[in-house]
C-alpha positions as CSV (number, residue, x, y, z in Angstrom):
1,C,0.0,0.0,0.0
2,E,2.1,2.9,-1.2
3,H,-0.3,5.6,0.0
4,T,0.2,4.6,3.7
5,C,3.9,4.0,3.4
6,D,4.5,7.3,1.6
7,I,2.7,9.3,4.4
8,T,4.7,7.3,7.0
9,C,8.1,8.2,5.3
10,I,7.1,11.9,5.0
11,E,6.1,12.2,8.6
12,T,9.1,10.2,9.8
13,C,11.7,12.2,7.8
14,A,10.2,15.4,8.7
15,A,10.3,14.6,12.5
16,T,13.8,13.3,12.2
17,C,15.1,16.4,10.3
18,A,13.6,18.7,12.8
19,H,15.0,16.7,15.8
20,T,18.5,16.3,14.3
21,C,18.9,19.9,13.3
22,S,17.6,21.2,16.7
23,Q,20.0,19.2,18.8
24,P,22.2,21.4,21.0
25,T,25.2,19.1,20.4
26,C,24.9,19.5,16.7
27,L,24.6,23.3,16.8
28,S,27.4,23.7,19.3
29,S,30.0,21.2,17.7
30,C,29.2,21.7,14.0
31,G,29.2,24.5,11.5
32,P,26.0,25.2,9.6
33,V,27.3,23.3,6.5
34,T,28.2,20.2,8.5
35,C,24.8,20.3,10.3
36,E,23.0,20.5,6.9
37,V,24.9,17.4,5.6
38,T,24.1,15.5,8.9
39,C,20.4,16.3,8.6
40,S,20.4,15.3,4.9
41,N,22.1,12.0,5.5
42,T,20.1,11.1,8.5
43,C,16.8,11.7,6.6
44,V,17.9,9.7,3.6
45,S,18.8,6.7,5.6
46,T,15.7,7.0,7.7
47,C,13.4,7.2,4.7
48,A,15.1,4.1,3.0
49,N,14.8,2.1,6.2
50,T,11.2,3.1,7.0
51,C,9.9,2.5,3.6
52,N,11.6,-0.9,3.2
53,S,11.1,-2.2,6.8
54,A,8.8,-5.1,7.5
55,T,6.9,-2.9,10.2
56,C,5.8,-0.6,7.4
57,A,4.7,-3.3,5.1
58,A,2.7,-5.0,7.9
59,T,1.0,-1.7,8.8
60,C,0.1,-1.2,5.2
61,V,-1.5,-4.6,4.8
62,V,-3.8,-3.8,7.8
63,S,-4.8,-0.2,6.8
64,C,-5.1,-0.8,3.1
65,S,-8.5,-2.2,3.4
66,Y,-9.8,1.1,4.9
67,T,-7.7,3.9,3.6
68,C,-5.6,3.5,0.4
69,T,-6.5,0.9,-2.0
70,A,-6.9,2.1,-5.6
71,Y,-10.7,1.8,-5.2
72,P,-11.9,1.6,-1.5
73,I,-15.2,0.2,-2.7
74,T,-16.2,-2.2,-5.3
75,L,-18.4,-0.5,-7.8
76,V,-20.6,-2.8,-9.7
77,S,-22.5,-0.2,-11.8
78,F,-23.2,3.5,-12.1
79,D,-26.1,4.7,-14.5
80,A,-28.0,7.8,-15.2
81,V,-31.8,7.3,-15.9
82,P,-33.7,10.1,-17.8
83,G,-37.1,11.2,-16.5
84,V,-39.5,13.9,-16.8
85,E,-37.7,17.1,-15.9
86,E,-35.2,15.0,-13.7
87,I,-32.3,12.5,-14.0
88,T,-32.0,9.7,-11.5
89,L,-28.4,8.5,-10.7
90,E,-28.3,4.7,-9.7
91,W,-25.4,2.8,-8.4
92,I,-24.6,-0.7,-6.9
93,T,-21.6,-1.5,-4.7
94,A,-20.4,-5.0,-3.9
95,G,-18.2,-4.0,-0.9
96,E,-17.7,-0.9,1.4
97,L,-15.1,-0.7,4.0
98,G,-14.8,2.4,5.9
99,T,-16.8,4.3,3.4
100,Y,-18.5,7.6,4.7
101,S,-20.3,9.0,1.6
102,F,-20.6,9.2,-2.1
103,I,-20.1,12.5,-4.0
104,I,-22.0,13.2,-7.3
105,R,-20.6,15.6,-9.7
106,R,-22.0,17.0,-13.0
107,S,-21.0,18.7,-16.2
108,T,-22.6,19.6,-19.6
109,E,-19.6,18.4,-21.3
110,P,-18.0,14.8,-21.1
111,D,-14.4,16.3,-20.7
112,G,-15.5,19.6,-19.0
113,E,-15.4,20.9,-15.5
114,F,-17.4,18.7,-13.1
115,E,-19.1,20.4,-10.2
116,I,-20.6,18.8,-7.0
117,V,-24.4,18.5,-7.1
118,G,-25.1,16.1,-4.2
119,E,-23.9,13.8,-1.5
120,V,-25.3,10.4,-0.4
121,L,-24.2,8.9,3.0
122,S,-23.0,5.2,3.0
123,R,-25.4,2.8,4.6
124,V,-23.2,-0.1,5.1
125,N,-19.8,-1.5,6.0
126,S,-19.7,-4.8,4.4
127,I,-19.0,-6.9,1.3
128,N,-22.6,-7.3,0.4
129,Q,-24.3,-5.6,-2.7
130,T,-26.0,-2.3,-1.9
131,Y,-28.2,-0.1,-4.1
132,Y,-28.2,3.7,-4.0
133,D,-29.9,6.6,-6.0
134,F,-29.8,10.2,-6.2
135,I,-32.4,12.4,-8.1
136,D,-31.0,15.5,-9.8
137,Q,-33.9,17.9,-10.4
138,T,-31.8,21.0,-11.0
139,I,-31.4,20.4,-14.7
140,I,-32.9,21.7,-17.9
141,P,-34.8,19.1,-19.9
142,G,-33.4,18.6,-23.3
143,I,-29.8,19.2,-22.4
144,T,-27.5,16.2,-21.9
145,Y,-25.7,16.0,-18.6
146,Y,-22.6,13.9,-17.6
147,Y,-22.1,12.6,-14.1
148,T,-19.2,11.0,-12.1
149,L,-19.2,9.3,-8.8
150,G,-16.7,9.5,-6.0
151,D,-16.5,7.7,-2.7
152,L,-15.2,9.4,0.5
153,N,-13.8,7.2,3.2
154,I,-13.8,8.0,7.0
155,S,-10.3,9.3,6.8
156,G,-11.3,11.9,4.3
157,Y,-9.6,10.3,1.2
158,E,-11.8,10.4,-1.9
159,T,-11.6,8.2,-5.0
160,V,-13.4,9.4,-8.1
161,H,-14.3,6.4,-10.4
162,D,-13.7,6.3,-14.1
163,I,-17.3,5.6,-15.1
164,V,-19.0,8.7,-16.7
165,A,-22.9,8.3,-16.9
166,S,-24.9,10.6,-19.1
167,A,-28.7,11.3,-19.7
168,T,-31.0,13.8,-21.2
169,A,-34.2,14.5,-19.2
170,R,-37.6,14.8,-21.0
171,P,-39.7,18.0,-20.8
172,A,-43.2,17.7,-19.3
173,S,-45.9,17.0,-21.8
174,N,-46.8,20.0,-24.0
175,N,-44.2,22.2,-22.5
176,V,-41.6,24.0,-24.5
177,V,-38.3,24.4,-22.6
178,I,-35.9,27.1,-23.7
179,S,-32.6,28.6,-22.3
180,N,-29.4,30.0,-23.4
181,Y,-25.8,29.5,-22.3
182,P,-23.5,31.3,-21.5
183,N,-25.7,34.1,-20.1
184,P,-24.3,36.8,-19.7
185,F,-22.3,36.3,-23.1
186,N,-19.7,37.9,-25.3
187,P,-20.0,37.7,-28.3
188,T,-22.0,34.5,-28.8
189,T,-24.3,32.3,-26.8
190,T,-26.3,29.1,-27.7
191,I,-30.0,29.0,-27.4
192,H,-31.3,25.6,-26.5
193,F,-34.9,24.4,-26.7
194,V,-36.9,21.2,-26.6
195,L,-40.2,20.6,-28.4
196,P,-42.7,18.1,-27.0
197,T,-44.2,17.7,-30.6
198,T,-43.3,18.5,-34.1
199,S,-44.3,22.1,-34.9
200,I,-43.8,25.2,-36.9
201,V,-41.1,27.2,-35.1
202,L,-40.3,30.9,-35.2
203,L,-37.3,32.0,-33.1
204,S,-36.5,35.7,-33.0
205,V,-34.4,38.1,-31.1
206,F,-35.5,41.7,-30.0
207,D,-34.2,44.6,-28.2
208,L,-35.8,45.9,-25.2
209,H,-37.8,48.5,-27.3
210,G,-39.4,45.6,-29.2
211,R,-37.5,46.1,-32.4
212,L,-36.6,42.9,-34.3
213,V,-32.8,42.3,-34.1
214,R,-32.5,39.0,-35.9
215,S,-34.7,36.2,-37.1
216,L,-33.0,32.9,-36.2
217,I,-35.5,30.1,-37.2
218,A,-38.6,30.0,-39.4
219,D,-39.3,26.4,-40.1
220,E,-41.0,23.1,-39.2
221,L,-38.9,21.3,-36.5
222,T,-39.3,17.8,-35.1
223,V,-39.9,16.8,-31.5
224,G,-36.9,16.8,-29.2
225,E,-33.9,18.9,-28.6
226,H,-32.6,21.8,-30.8
227,S,-30.0,24.5,-30.5
228,I,-28.7,27.6,-32.5
229,V,-25.8,30.0,-31.9
230,F,-26.6,33.6,-31.6
231,D,-23.7,36.0,-32.5
232,G,-23.9,39.5,-31.1
233,S,-20.6,40.7,-32.4
234,T,-22.3,43.6,-34.3
235,L,-24.5,44.6,-31.5
236,A,-24.2,47.0,-28.6
237,S,-23.9,45.7,-25.0
238,G,-27.2,45.4,-23.3
239,M,-30.2,43.2,-22.7
240,Y,-31.9,41.2,-25.4
241,V,-35.0,39.1,-25.6
242,Y,-35.5,35.9,-27.6
243,K,-38.9,34.8,-28.5
244,L,-39.9,31.2,-29.5
245,E,-43.3,30.8,-31.0
246,T,-44.9,27.4,-32.0
247,T,-48.4,26.4,-32.9
248,Q,-49.1,25.7,-29.3
249,M,-47.5,28.4,-27.3
250,V,-45.0,31.3,-27.1
251,K,-41.9,31.3,-24.8
252,T,-39.4,34.3,-24.1
253,G,-36.2,34.7,-22.3
254,K,-33.6,37.5,-21.6
255,M,-29.9,37.4,-22.4
256,L,-27.2,39.9,-21.6
257,L,-24.6,40.9,-24.0
258,V,-21.5,42.3,-22.0
259,R,-18.5,43.6,-23.9
Protein backbone atom coordinates (compact mmCIF):
# COMPACT_ATOMS: atom_id res chain seq x y z
CA CYS A 1 0.00 0.00 0.00
CA GLU A 2 2.09 2.90 -1.31
CA HIS A 3 -0.27 5.61 0.00
CA THR A 4 0.17 4.67 3.68
CA CYS A 5 3.91 4.05 3.37
CA ASP A 6 4.43 7.38 1.62
CA ILE A 7 2.72 9.22 4.47
CA THR A 8 4.79 7.27 7.03
CA CYS A 9 8.02 8.20 5.24
CA ILE A 10 7.17 11.88 4.96
CA GLU A 11 6.10 12.20 8.59
CA THR A 12 9.10 10.21 9.88
CA CYS A 13 11.63 12.16 7.80
CA ALA A 14 10.15 15.51 8.79
CA ALA A 15 10.29 14.61 12.47
CA THR A 16 13.83 13.24 12.17
CA CYS A 17 15.14 16.32 10.35
CA ALA A 18 13.60 18.70 12.84
CA HIS A 19 14.96 16.67 15.76
CA THR A 20 18.50 16.31 14.36
CA CYS A 21 18.92 19.93 13.32
CA SER A 22 17.67 21.27 16.64
CA GLN A 23 20.01 19.18 18.78
CA PRO A 24 22.22 21.43 20.98
CA THR A 25 25.17 19.08 20.40
CA CYS A 26 24.89 19.51 16.64
CA LEU A 27 24.62 23.27 16.81
CA SER A 28 27.49 23.61 19.29
CA SER A 29 29.92 21.17 17.68
CA CYS A 30 29.23 21.66 13.96
CA GLY A 31 29.18 24.53 11.57
CA PRO A 32 25.99 25.19 9.55
CA VAL A 33 27.29 23.26 6.52
CA THR A 34 28.14 20.18 8.58
CA CYS A 35 24.74 20.25 10.27
CA GLU A 36 22.98 20.44 6.91
CA VAL A 37 24.93 17.40 5.68
CA THR A 38 24.13 15.51 8.89
CA CYS A 39 20.45 16.29 8.57
CA SER A 40 20.37 15.29 4.93
CA ASN A 41 22.20 11.99 5.48
CA THR A 42 20.04 11.11 8.48
CA CYS A 43 16.81 11.79 6.59
CA VAL A 44 17.88 9.78 3.55
CA SER A 45 18.85 6.76 5.61
CA THR A 46 15.68 7.01 7.72
CA CYS A 47 13.41 7.16 4.67
CA ALA A 48 15.12 4.19 3.03
CA ASN A 49 14.84 2.16 6.21
CA THR A 50 11.24 3.12 7.00
CA CYS A 51 9.85 2.41 3.54
CA ASN A 52 11.60 -0.93 3.23
CA SER A 53 10.99 -2.15 6.76
CA ALA A 54 8.78 -5.12 7.56
CA THR A 55 6.95 -2.97 10.09
CA CYS A 56 5.77 -0.55 7.44
CA ALA A 57 4.73 -3.37 5.11
CA ALA A 58 2.73 -5.04 7.87
CA THR A 59 1.02 -1.75 8.77
CA CYS A 60 0.08 -1.19 5.15
CA VAL A 61 -1.57 -4.57 4.81
CA VAL A 62 -3.84 -3.84 7.76
CA SER A 63 -4.73 -0.27 6.83
CA CYS A 64 -5.08 -0.78 3.06
CA SER A 65 -8.58 -2.20 3.33
CA TYR A 66 -9.76 1.03 4.87
CA THR A 67 -7.72 3.94 3.56
CA CYS A 68 -5.60 3.55 0.48
CA THR A 69 -6.56 0.88 -2.01
CA ALA A 70 -6.96 2.10 -5.58
CA TYR A 71 -10.71 1.74 -5.14
CA PRO A 72 -11.91 1.67 -1.51
CA ILE A 73 -15.24 0.23 -2.71
CA THR A 74 -16.20 -2.27 -5.37
CA LEU A 75 -18.46 -0.38 -7.78
CA VAL A 76 -20.66 -2.80 -9.74
CA SER A 77 -22.54 -0.22 -11.83
CA PHE A 78 -23.25 3.50 -12.17
CA ASP A 79 -26.07 4.69 -14.44
CA ALA A 80 -28.01 7.86 -15.26
CA VAL A 81 -31.71 7.30 -15.94
CA PRO A 82 -33.64 10.10 -17.71
CA GLY A 83 -37.05 11.14 -16.41
CA VAL A 84 -39.52 13.97 -16.86
CA GLU A 85 -37.61 17.13 -15.86
CA GLU A 86 -35.21 15.07 -13.72
CA ILE A 87 -32.37 12.55 -13.94
CA THR A 88 -31.92 9.68 -11.49
CA LEU A 89 -28.43 8.42 -10.70
CA GLU A 90 -28.32 4.76 -9.68
CA TRP A 91 -25.33 2.74 -8.50
CA ILE A 92 -24.60 -0.62 -6.89
CA THR A 93 -21.63 -1.47 -4.68
CA ALA A 94 -20.39 -4.97 -3.87
CA GLY A 95 -18.20 -3.97 -0.95
CA GLU A 96 -17.72 -0.98 1.33
CA LEU A 97 -15.07 -0.80 4.03
CA GLY A 98 -14.79 2.47 5.90
CA THR A 99 -16.85 4.42 3.33
CA TYR A 100 -18.43 7.63 4.65
CA SER A 101 -20.34 9.01 1.65
CA PHE A 102 -20.67 9.21 -2.13
CA ILE A 103 -20.07 12.47 -4.03
CA ILE A 104 -22.00 13.15 -7.26
CA ARG A 105 -20.52 15.61 -9.78
CA ARG A 106 -22.10 16.96 -12.97
CA SER A 107 -21.04 18.64 -16.22
CA THR A 108 -22.64 19.56 -19.52
CA GLU A 109 -19.52 18.35 -21.35
CA PRO A 110 -17.99 14.85 -21.08
CA ASP A 111 -14.50 16.36 -20.75
CA GLY A 112 -15.58 19.58 -19.05
CA GLU A 113 -15.35 20.79 -15.47
CA PHE A 114 -17.47 18.71 -13.09
CA GLU A 115 -19.17 20.40 -10.13
CA ILE A 116 -20.59 18.75 -7.00
CA VAL A 117 -24.40 18.51 -7.11
CA GLY A 118 -25.08 16.07 -4.29
CA GLU A 119 -23.85 13.74 -1.55
CA VAL A 120 -25.32 10.44 -0.33
CA LEU A 121 -24.21 8.90 2.97
CA SER A 122 -23.01 5.29 3.00
CA ARG A 123 -25.44 2.85 4.58
CA VAL A 124 -23.24 -0.18 5.15
CA ASN A 125 -19.76 -1.42 5.98
CA SER A 126 -19.69 -4.86 4.42
CA ILE A 127 -18.98 -6.92 1.29
CA ASN A 128 -22.67 -7.27 0.33
CA GLN A 129 -24.29 -5.58 -2.66
CA THR A 130 -26.03 -2.29 -1.86
CA TYR A 131 -28.23 -0.11 -4.10
CA TYR A 132 -28.13 3.71 -4.00
CA ASP A 133 -29.86 6.47 -5.93
CA PHE A 134 -29.87 10.25 -6.21
CA ILE A 135 -32.42 12.38 -8.08
CA ASP A 136 -31.09 15.49 -9.81
CA GLN A 137 -33.92 17.97 -10.35
CA THR A 138 -31.72 21.02 -10.92
CA ILE A 139 -31.44 20.40 -14.66
CA ILE A 140 -32.88 21.79 -17.88
CA PRO A 141 -34.82 19.17 -19.88
CA GLY A 142 -33.41 18.51 -23.32
CA ILE A 143 -29.79 19.16 -22.32
CA THR A 144 -27.46 16.18 -21.92
CA TYR A 145 -25.70 16.01 -18.54
CA TYR A 146 -22.66 13.93 -17.60
CA TYR A 147 -22.03 12.56 -14.09
CA THR A 148 -19.16 11.04 -12.13
CA LEU A 149 -19.20 9.25 -8.77
CA GLY A 150 -16.66 9.57 -5.98
CA ASP A 151 -16.53 7.75 -2.65
CA LEU A 152 -15.20 9.43 0.47
CA ASN A 153 -13.81 7.23 3.25
CA ILE A 154 -13.82 7.93 6.98
CA SER A 155 -10.26 9.27 6.76
CA GLY A 156 -11.28 11.96 4.27
CA TYR A 157 -9.65 10.29 1.24
CA GLU A 158 -11.79 10.43 -1.95
CA THR A 159 -11.65 8.17 -4.98
CA VAL A 160 -13.36 9.40 -8.16
CA HIS A 161 -14.31 6.43 -10.35
CA ASP A 162 -13.67 6.30 -14.07
CA ILE A 163 -17.27 5.65 -15.13
CA VAL A 164 -19.05 8.66 -16.67
CA ALA A 165 -22.84 8.30 -16.90
CA SER A 166 -24.99 10.56 -19.08
CA ALA A 167 -28.68 11.24 -19.69
CA THR A 168 -31.07 13.80 -21.16
CA ALA A 169 -34.23 14.57 -19.18
CA ARG A 170 -37.53 14.85 -21.01
CA PRO A 171 -39.73 17.96 -20.82
CA ALA A 172 -43.19 17.77 -19.30
CA SER A 173 -45.91 17.01 -21.83
CA ASN A 174 -46.86 19.99 -24.05
CA ASN A 175 -44.21 22.14 -22.41
CA VAL A 176 -41.58 23.94 -24.49
CA VAL A 177 -38.30 24.38 -22.60
CA ILE A 178 -35.88 27.09 -23.73
CA SER A 179 -32.68 28.62 -22.31
CA ASN A 180 -29.37 30.06 -23.45
CA TYR A 181 -25.80 29.49 -22.30
CA PRO A 182 -23.61 31.28 -21.47
CA ASN A 183 -25.61 34.15 -20.05
CA PRO A 184 -24.21 36.85 -19.82
CA PHE A 185 -22.29 36.26 -23.07
CA ASN A 186 -19.67 37.89 -25.34
CA PRO A 187 -20.11 37.71 -28.24
CA THR A 188 -21.90 34.37 -28.80
CA THR A 189 -24.39 32.27 -26.86
CA THR A 190 -26.24 29.06 -27.69
CA ILE A 191 -30.02 28.99 -27.42
CA HIS A 192 -31.30 25.52 -26.50
CA PHE A 193 -34.92 24.47 -26.71
CA VAL A 194 -36.90 21.24 -26.52
CA LEU A 195 -40.13 20.63 -28.42
CA PRO A 196 -42.71 18.15 -27.08
CA THR A 197 -44.20 17.76 -30.56
CA THR A 198 -43.31 18.50 -34.17
CA SER A 199 -44.28 22.09 -34.89
CA ILE A 200 -43.73 25.22 -36.98
CA VAL A 201 -41.17 27.26 -35.05
CA LEU A 202 -40.31 30.96 -35.16
CA LEU A 203 -37.29 32.01 -33.09
CA SER A 204 -36.43 35.72 -33.06
CA VAL A 205 -34.33 38.16 -31.04
CA PHE A 206 -35.56 41.64 -30.05
CA ASP A 207 -34.08 44.58 -28.19
CA LEU A 208 -35.81 46.03 -25.11
CA HIS A 209 -37.75 48.48 -27.30
CA GLY A 210 -39.41 45.57 -29.10
CA ARG A 211 -37.49 46.07 -32.34
CA LEU A 212 -36.56 42.93 -34.26
CA VAL A 213 -32.80 42.34 -34.11
CA ARG A 214 -32.58 39.02 -35.89
CA SER A 215 -34.75 36.15 -37.10
CA LEU A 216 -33.00 32.89 -36.26
CA ILE A 217 -35.47 30.15 -37.21
CA ALA A 218 -38.62 30.03 -39.33
CA ASP A 219 -39.22 26.38 -40.12
CA GLU A 220 -40.95 23.15 -39.10
CA LEU A 221 -38.91 21.28 -36.50
CA THR A 222 -39.31 17.77 -35.14
CA VAL A 223 -39.95 16.78 -31.55
CA GLY A 224 -36.88 16.84 -29.29
CA GLU A 225 -33.80 18.95 -28.60
CA HIS A 226 -32.63 21.79 -30.83
CA SER A 227 -30.01 24.54 -30.53
CA ILE A 228 -28.71 27.51 -32.48
CA VAL A 229 -25.81 29.91 -31.91
CA PHE A 230 -26.63 33.61 -31.64
CA ASP A 231 -23.77 35.93 -32.57
CA GLY A 232 -23.97 39.43 -31.07
CA SER A 233 -20.60 40.67 -32.33
CA THR A 234 -22.25 43.50 -34.32
CA LEU A 235 -24.58 44.55 -31.50
CA ALA A 236 -24.18 46.99 -28.62
CA SER A 237 -23.92 45.74 -25.06
CA GLY A 238 -27.22 45.35 -23.28
CA MET A 239 -30.23 43.14 -22.64
CA TYR A 240 -31.93 41.28 -25.48
CA VAL A 241 -35.06 39.13 -25.59
CA TYR A 242 -35.42 35.89 -27.54
CA LYS A 243 -38.93 34.77 -28.48
CA LEU A 244 -39.89 31.22 -29.45
CA GLU A 245 -43.29 30.75 -31.09
CA THR A 246 -44.89 27.41 -31.92
CA THR A 247 -48.42 26.42 -32.93
CA GLN A 248 -49.15 25.68 -29.25
CA MET A 249 -47.44 28.44 -27.27
CA VAL A 250 -45.01 31.33 -26.99
CA LYS A 251 -41.87 31.35 -24.79
CA THR A 252 -39.49 34.23 -24.13
CA GLY A 253 -36.23 34.71 -22.27
CA LYS A 254 -33.67 37.43 -21.60
CA MET A 255 -29.96 37.36 -22.36
CA LEU A 256 -27.28 39.90 -21.54
CA LEU A 257 -24.54 40.87 -23.98
CA VAL A 258 -21.52 42.21 -22.09
CA ARG A 259 -18.46 43.58 -23.85
